[in-house]
C-alpha positions, 0 to 999 in steps of 0.5 A, spaced: 436 712 898 435 719 901 437 725 898 442 730 901 436 735 901 432 730 905 437 728 909 437 735 911 430 735 913 429 740 908 422 738 905 418 743 901 413 745 907 420 746 912 422 751 906 416 754 905 415 755 912 422 759 913 420 763 907 414 766 910 416 767 917 423 771 914 420 774 908 416 780 912 421 782 917 424 789 916 432 788 914 437 793 913 445 793 915 443 795 921 438 794 927 434 789 930 431 786 923 437 784 921 439 780 928 432 777 928 432 774 921 440 771 923 437 768 930 431 766 927 435 762 921 440 760 925 436 757 930 431 753 925 437 749 923 440 749 930 446 752 928 451 754 934 454 761 933 458 767 935 454 774 934 460 780 934 459 787 933 463 793 932 460 800 934 457 805 929 462 811 927 468 805 927 473 806 921 473 800 917 478 801 911 476 808 907 469 806 910 465 809 917 460 804 920 453 807 920 449 808 925 443 803 928 437 804 924 431 802 926 423 805 924 417 804 927 412 807 923 412 810 916 406 813 912 403 818 907 396 821 907 393 824 901 388 830 902 382 826 904 386 822 910 387 816 906 393 812 907 397 811 900 403 809 903 405 804 909 410 800 911 405 796 914 403 794 907 410 793 904 416 794 908 419 796 901 415 802 901 420 806 906 427 808 902 431 804 907 435 807 912 431 814 911 432 819 916 425 821 921 421 826 918 414 829 919 410 835 915 405 837 911 408 837 903 406 839 897 405 834 890 412 837 888 415 836 894 413 829 895 415 827 889 422 830 890 423 824 895 418 818 892 421 813 888 418 809 882 419 805 875 415 807 870 416 802 866 414 797 871 408 801 874 405 796 879 412 794 882 415 798 888 423 799 887 427 797 893 432 803 894 437 806 900 441 811 903 445 808 907 451 813 907 447 820 906 441 823 910 435 823 907 427 821 908 423 818 902 418 812 900 418 808 894 412 807 890 408 804 885 408 809 879 401 807 878 399 811 884 402 817 882 397 818 876 391 815 880 386 819 883 388 818 890 394 822 889 391 829 892 395 834 895 397 837 900 400 830 903 402 828 910 408 824 911 410 821 918 416 817 918 419 816 925 426 812 924 432 813 929 439 812 927 443 811 934 450 813 933 452 813 940 451 805 943 449 804 935 452 798 933 453 793 927 452 786 928 455 780 924 455 772 926 460 767 924 460 759 926 465 754 924 466 747 923 473 744 924 476 740 919 482 735 919 486 741 916 486 749 918 485 750 911 478 754 911 472 755 906 468 760 907 460 760 906 459 768 906 452 770 906 448 777 906 441 779 909 441 787 909 435 786 904 428 787 907 422 783 903 426 781 898 425 773 896 431 771 891 435 777 893 438 775 898 433 771 903 434 765 898 441 766 899 441 766 907 437 760 907 441 756 902 448 757 906 444 756 912 442 749 909 449 748 906 453 749 912 448 745 916 450 739 912 457 740 913 457 741 920 454 734 920 459 730 916 467 729 918 471 733 913 478 735 911 477 742 911 474 747 916 468 751 914 466 758 916 459 761 915 459 768 915 453 772 916 454 780 914 450 786 911 453 786 905 459 790 903 460 794 910 459 787 913 464 783 909 470 789 910 468 789 918 469 781 917 476 782 914 478 787 918 476 785 924 481 781 929 476 776 930 478 774 922 484 773 925 486 766 920 484 770 914 490 767 910 488 761 911 481 762 907 483 758 901 477 759 897 469 760 898 462 761 896 458 768 896 451 765 897 446 769 893 440 769 889 439 761 889 432 761 888 429 764 881 426 762 875 432 761 871 437 755 870 443 755 875 449 760 873 456 760 875 460 767 877 466 765 876 473 767 881 477 773 879 482 767 878 477 764 872 481 757 872 481 756 880 479 749 882 473 752 885 471 755 878 472 747 875 469 743 880 463 748 880 462 749 872 462 741 872 457 739 878 453 745 874 453 741 868 451 735 870 445 737 874 442 742 870 444 741 862 442 749 861 447 752 866 452 757 864 458 761 867 458 768 868 465 771 867 468 774 874 467 782 874 469 786 880 461 788 880 457 784 885 456 782 892 461 781 897 466 777 892 468 784 891 471 785 898 473 778 899 477 778 892 480 785 893 488 786 893 489 785 900 486 779 901 484 775 894 480 770 897 477 766 890 470 766 891 464 763 887 457 764 886 452 759 883 446 762 883 438 761 880 437 768 877 443 772 879 442 779 882 442 785 877 440 779 871 432 779 872 427 784 871 424 783 878 431 785 882 430 790 887 423 791 887 417 788 890 416 783 884 422 780 887 417 776 892 415 769 894 410 768 888 417 769 884 422 764 887 421 756 885 422 752 891 424 746 886 429 751 883 432 752 891 433 745 892 437 744 886 441 750 887 442 747 894 444 740 891 449 744 886 453 747 892 452 740 896 456 737 891 461 742 889 463 741 897 463 733 896 467 734 891 472 739 894 473 735 899 475 728 895 479 733 891 485 730 894 493 729 892 494 722 892 502 719 894 504 712 894 505 709 901 510 704 901 517 706 898 519 698 896 513 700 891 514 706 889 516 706 881 512 702 876 505 700 876 502 696 882 501 689 880 493 690 880 491 682 881 495 681 887 491 686 891 484 684 887 483 690 883 484 686 876 481 680 874 485 673 874 484 671 867 487 676 863 487 677 856 479 679 854 479 686 856 479 691 851 478 685 846 473 687 841 471 681 840 470 679 847 463 680 850 461 680 857 456 682 862 461 686 866 466 689 860 464 696 860 464 697 867 471 693 868 474 696 863 472 703 865 475 702 872 481 699 869 482 705 865 481 709 871 487 705 875 491 705 869 491 713 869 491 714 877 498 709 877 500 713 872 499 721 875 500 719 882 506 723 883 504 727 891 503 734 887 497 732 882 490 733 885 484 728 883 481 733 879 487 735 875 487 727 874 480 728 871 482 733 867 488 730 863 485 723 863 478 725 860 475 720 865 469 722 871 471 725 877 467 720 881 470 714 878 477 716 880 474 718 886 472 711 887 478 708 885 483 712 889 479 710 894 480 703 893 488 703 892 488 707 899 484 701 902 489 696 900 494 701 903 497 702 896 496 710 897 495 716 902 492 722 901 496 729 902 
């Protein structure tokens, strides 16, 4: 039987090719790199989406939508005319959202506009200046002490910040389920060449939605591709998010391919059904998995769970932002990520979706048998010959499997009240969710229960 990732066509070559294609693109919270990345990714997974925009300068809660930013050239030459910094080598070398600047500067002045990491002299840090005008570069600290760092320096940054006619873009796609209750799949692509944070999350979100859109679901699923923070706020504020109250939970898909076990960042509630399902699935698929307690410090869960909205979201990560040394540096590159971890992470996301879909609330269907246990043997669900089940001295081939199934039937008949979900039944009975799901389907196939 093919795995979910194989069904999606996600062999290693496809994944690696997509990472290689998208990694070099210069991205920011606005500008052509964001749109290019989004459209290439959506096209790769054949996802139909709606492109939305909001004008630069628009007020969104306490925030103002920034200018539309683009950069065509950015470099620094030393006194010998040698280029020592250039976005053609690495787009992280430019302060993201830098203003334009041309001039000859001294060593002291250039250093005031340089960002480096003394403790990691061969890594380039990623730095931004979205909401305050500044120019600057990011560099290896080793460059500053090298023989190439000779003043005076010629600086050339050709960038535009378009307020008039500028826009911030985001993308939405929807898969309608049998219910209007909606699960959010949110991701962000505002970072330039950083592989784990968050190119991996973007590709994972696309793959997850691609899986969902090809199956029949109870819930409706909404994919949202935004620039981090400001984009989530714009989505929440937008009239296009008109059914925001229908969103019952979701995922902030981020950092899904790093070299660490699976880590679950819990919802702000801590004990939501998303927390329980995600933790259980991750433990089953990765014995070294662990949990992060919620803090209002991180990614877009900060916006979704804020007071006006209170949408519980989880993040299923491999090397979560903030938690690995390479975070926000040039070392978060294509060599850092693990394709096998990416696929395991996606498998975890998919299995969580599967269990969300199966976490139904069953109710007895026929009023005349609303009380007591079902006569299982009459419905072909219990052996015609009784007496040997749970008898320690009796041994037969199907004993353990049959006893487990009978135990599941017994717990289900005890707990089916039209109020208790399958997840709650698994917690109360101590039986596997998958087994209870199979057995409740047995009851449904016999016309004994219906799903609410």
